[in-house]
C-alpha positions as CSV (number, residue, x, y, z in Angstrom):
1,M,-5.2,6.5,18.6
2,K,-3.4,3.3,19.5
3,Q,-6.4,1.2,18.3
4,N,-6.3,3.1,15.0
5,F,-2.6,2.4,14.7
6,L,-3.0,-1.3,15.5
7,L,-5.8,-1.5,12.8
8,L,-3.5,0.2,10.3
9,V,-0.6,-2.1,11.1
10,S,-2.9,-5.1,10.8
11,V,-4.0,-3.9,7.4
12,L,-0.4,-3.3,6.4
13,V,0.6,-6.8,7.5
14,F,-2.3,-8.3,5.6
15,S,-1.3,-6.2,2.6
16,L,2.2,-7.5,2.8
17,S,0.8,-10.9,1.9
18,L,0.0,-9.3,-1.5
19,S,2.7,-7.2,-3.1
20,S,5.2,-6.9,-6.1
21,C,7.8,-4.7,-7.5
22,G,6.9,-1.8,-9.7
23,G,8.0,0.6,-12.3
24,A,7.0,1.1,-15.9
25,K,8.5,3.0,-18.8
26,E,7.5,6.6,-19.1
27,E,5.3,6.0,-22.1
28,L,3.3,3.4,-20.2
29,E,3.0,5.7,-17.2
30,E,1.1,8.2,-19.4
31,K,-1.5,5.6,-20.3
32,R,-2.1,4.4,-16.7
33,S,-4.9,5.9,-14.6
34,D,-4.4,7.9,-11.5
35,V,-5.9,5.0,-9.5
36,E,-3.4,2.5,-10.8
37,L,-0.5,5.0,-10.3
38,A,-1.5,5.4,-6.7
39,A,-1.8,1.7,-6.1
40,D,1.6,1.2,-7.9
41,A,3.3,3.8,-5.6
42,Y,1.9,2.0,-2.5
43,Y,2.9,-1.5,-3.7
44,G,6.3,-0.2,-4.9
45,L,7.0,1.0,-1.3
46,L,6.0,-2.4,0.1
47,A,8.1,-4.2,-2.5
48,D,11.1,-2.0,-1.6
49,G,10.6,-2.8,2.1
50,D,9.7,0.8,3.0
51,F,6.7,-0.1,5.2
52,K,6.7,3.2,7.0
53,A,6.4,5.2,3.8
54,A,3.7,2.8,2.5
55,V,1.6,3.4,5.6
56,Q,2.3,7.2,5.3
57,S,0.9,7.0,1.7
58,T,-2.5,5.6,2.8
59,Y,-5.8,7.3,3.2
60,D,-5.9,6.6,7.0
61,Y,-2.6,8.3,7.5
62,N,-3.5,11.3,5.3
63,K,-7.0,11.9,6.6
64,E,-7.3,14.7,9.2
65,M,-5.1,13.9,12.2
66,T,-3.5,16.2,14.7
67,E,0.3,16.6,14.4
68,E,0.6,14.8,17.8
69,E,-1.4,11.8,16.5
70,K,0.9,11.7,13.4
71,E,4.0,11.9,15.5
72,E,2.6,9.1,17.8
73,M,1.8,6.9,14.7
74,N,5.3,7.5,13.2
75,A,6.9,6.5,16.5
76,M,4.9,3.3,16.6
77,L,5.7,2.6,12.9
78,D,9.4,2.9,13.7
79,M,9.0,0.4,16.5
80,T,7.1,-2.2,14.3
81,A,9.1,-1.8,11.0
82,D,11.3,-4.8,11.9
83,K,8.3,-7.0,12.6
84,L,6.8,-6.1,9.3
85,K,10.0,-6.7,7.4
86,E,10.2,-10.2,9.0
87,A,6.7,-11.0,7.9
88,M,7.6,-10.1,4.3
89,K,10.9,-12.0,4.5
90,E,8.9,-15.2,5.2
91,K,7.6,-15.0,1.6
92,D,10.9,-13.9,0.2
93,G,9.6,-10.4,-0.5
94,I,7.5,-9.2,-3.4
95,T,8.8,-9.9,-6.9
96,D,5.9,-8.7,-9.0
97,Y,2.5,-7.2,-8.9
98,V,-0.1,-6.6,-11.7
99,F,-3.2,-4.5,-11.6
100,S,-6.6,-5.2,-13.3
101,N,-10.3,-4.6,-13.1
102,E,-10.2,-0.9,-12.0
103,V,-13.6,0.5,-11.1
104,V,-14.1,4.2,-10.3
105,N,-17.2,5.5,-8.7
106,G,-16.8,9.2,-8.0
107,E,-14.4,9.6,-5.1
108,D,-14.1,5.8,-4.5
109,A,-12.4,3.2,-6.5
110,T,-11.3,-0.5,-6.4
111,I,-8.5,-2.2,-8.3
112,D,-7.5,-5.9,-8.2
113,V,-3.9,-6.7,-7.5
114,K,-2.1,-10.0,-8.3
115,I,1.0,-10.3,-6.2
116,T,3.8,-12.7,-6.7
117,Y,6.2,-13.4,-3.9
118,G,9.8,-14.5,-4.0
119,N,8.8,-18.0,-2.8
120,G,6.6,-18.4,-5.9
121,E,3.3,-17.9,-4.0
122,E,0.7,-15.8,-5.7
123,E,-2.1,-13.8,-4.1
124,V,-5.0,-11.7,-5.5
125,K,-6.8,-9.0,-3.6
126,T,-9.0,-6.1,-4.3
127,E,-7.7,-2.7,-3.0
128,T,-10.1,0.1,-2.1
129,L,-9.0,3.7,-2.8
130,K,-10.3,7.1,-1.8
131,K,-9.9,10.3,-3.7
132,V,-9.0,13.4,-1.6
133,E,-8.9,16.6,-3.7
134,D,-6.8,15.4,-6.7
135,N,-5.0,12.5,-5.1
136,W,-5.9,8.8,-4.7
137,F,-5.0,6.9,-1.6
138,I,-5.2,3.2,-0.7
139,K,-7.7,2.8,2.2
């Protein structure tokens, strides 16, 4: 469990190097795919500094785990939230993120994310998502 958590925190810290702020008008929301909406929700949480909620919105957190494993993961997230915030502060937070190149293949998808940080730095990464029932999750 601790190894899974450390891997998840590492992925989150890496993801922090790539975020933005979100939100679109309702009419635009209707035109956006479920994959993009799921990615936007995740990056919105990162941009808002809610790292615990961002991790809780991922596939790894939402796959089958015992309640005890989730409680243990939440406790570790609480302890590491400050470190994650500091890592994001070094780049002056996320000021923008833009999605492109969505590819859906059954229950799997990828989407490119261009992240702009407050310090002017930009980063592009490809996120992988997994569909579980009717919901998409960042992996």
